C-alpha positions in Angstrom: -41.3 -70.4 -70.6 -40.8 -68.6 -67.3 -44.5 -68.9 -66.4 -43.9 -72.6 -65.8 -41.4 -71.9 -63.1 -43.3 -69.1 -61.4 -46.6 -69.5 -59.5 -48.2 -66.3 -58.3 -49.2 -67.8 -55.0 -46.2 -70.0 -54.2 -43.4 -67.9 -55.8 -40.5 -69.4 -57.8 -40.4 -73.1 -57.9 -37.1 -74.7 -56.8 -36.8 -78.4 -56.5 -35.2 -79.7 -53.3 -32.5 -81.6 -55.1 -31.2 -78.4 -56.6 -30.7 -76.9 -53.1 -28.5 -79.9 -52.1 -26.7 -80.4 -55.4 -28.4 -83.8 -55.8 -27.1 -85.0 -52.4 -29.6 -87.0 -50.2 -27.5 -87.4 -47.1 -25.6 -85.0 -44.9 -21.9 -85.4 -44.5 -20.9 -86.8 -41.1 -23.3 -88.1 -38.5 -27.0 -87.9 -39.4 -29.1 -85.2 -37.7 -31.8 -86.5 -35.3 -35.1 -84.5 -35.4 -34.7 -83.6 -31.7 -31.0 -82.6 -32.0 -30.4 -79.0 -31.0 -28.7 -76.7 -33.5 -27.3 -73.2 -32.8 -25.3 -70.8 -34.9 -21.8 -70.2 -33.5 -20.6 -67.6 -35.9 -22.0 -64.7 -37.8 -23.0 -66.0 -41.3 -20.7 -64.8 -44.1 -22.3 -62.6 -46.8 -21.6 -65.1 -49.6 -23.8 -67.9 -48.1 -26.6 -69.2 -50.4 -30.1 -67.9 -49.3 -31.2 -71.2 -47.8 -28.1 -71.4 -45.6 -28.6 -67.8 -44.5 -32.2 -68.6 -43.7 -31.1 -71.5 -41.5 -28.4 -69.4 -39.8 -30.9 -66.7 -38.9 -33.4 -69.2 -37.6 -30.9 -70.9 -35.3 -29.4 -67.9 -33.5 -30.7 -69.5 -30.3 -30.7 -73.3 -29.9 -33.5 -74.9 -31.8 -34.3 -78.5 -32.7 -34.0 -79.8 -36.2 -37.8 -80.4 -36.3 -38.5 -76.8 -35.2 -36.0 -75.5 -37.7 -37.7 -77.3 -40.6 -41.1 -75.9 -39.5 -39.7 -72.3 -39.1 -37.8 -72.3 -42.4 -40.2 -74.3 -44.5 -37.3 -76.4 -45.8 -38.1 -80.1 -46.1 -36.4 -82.2 -43.3 -34.3 -84.2 -45.8 -33.0 -81.1 -47.5 -32.5 -79.4 -44.2 -30.3 -82.2 -42.9 -28.0 -81.9 -45.9 -27.7 -78.2 -45.6 -27.1 -78.5 -41.8 -24.2 -80.9 -42.7 -22.8 -78.2 -44.9 -23.0 -75.6 -42.2 -21.6 -77.9 -39.6 -18.7 -78.8 -41.9 -18.0 -75.1 -42.3 -17.9 -74.6 -38.5 -20.9 -72.2 -38.6 -23.2 -74.2 -36.4 -22.9 -76.5 -33.3 -25.1 -79.5 -32.8 -26.1 -81.2 -29.6 -27.3 -84.7 -30.1 -30.1 -86.1 -27.8 -29.2 -88.6 -25.1 -29.6 -92.1 -26.3 -31.8 -94.7 -24.7 -28.7 -96.4 -23.4 -28.0 -93.4 -21.2 -31.3 -93.8 -19.3 -31.7 -96.4 -16.6 -33.7 -99.5 -17.5 -37.3 -99.8 -16.4 -36.5 -102.7 -14.1 -34.0 -100.6 -12.2 -36.5 -97.8 -11.8 -39.1 -100.3 -10.5 -36.6 -101.7 -8.0 -35.8 -98.2 -6.8 -39.5 -97.3 -6.5 -40.2 -100.6 -4.6 -37.3 -99.7 -2.2 -38.6 -96.2 -1.6 -42.1 -97.6 -0.8 -40.6 -100.1 1.6 -39.1 -97.2 3.7 
């Protein structure tokens, strides 16, 4: 029976929904792929292995996409686990600037035209 759950090359097989308890969305605001994540506390000893892996990988600010690559955790699962860590106060998240925060192209073109006119 255990052979079905163990692959010599891949190791033990754990389905993503078991890591999240069946949840498919993070609590709170969703995590953008380019949001920066950083650990703000030393991880407690009783954290599940996946949470500890994430905490160790984000000792310095790192994007969610980089974190998924570094840990090998699928992005959807990672977002749920990051929500858990954020809810526990173990990580901080910096969201990327939105498109509204940047000037419109027409404004930039007018500025460029004004500079050329000088």
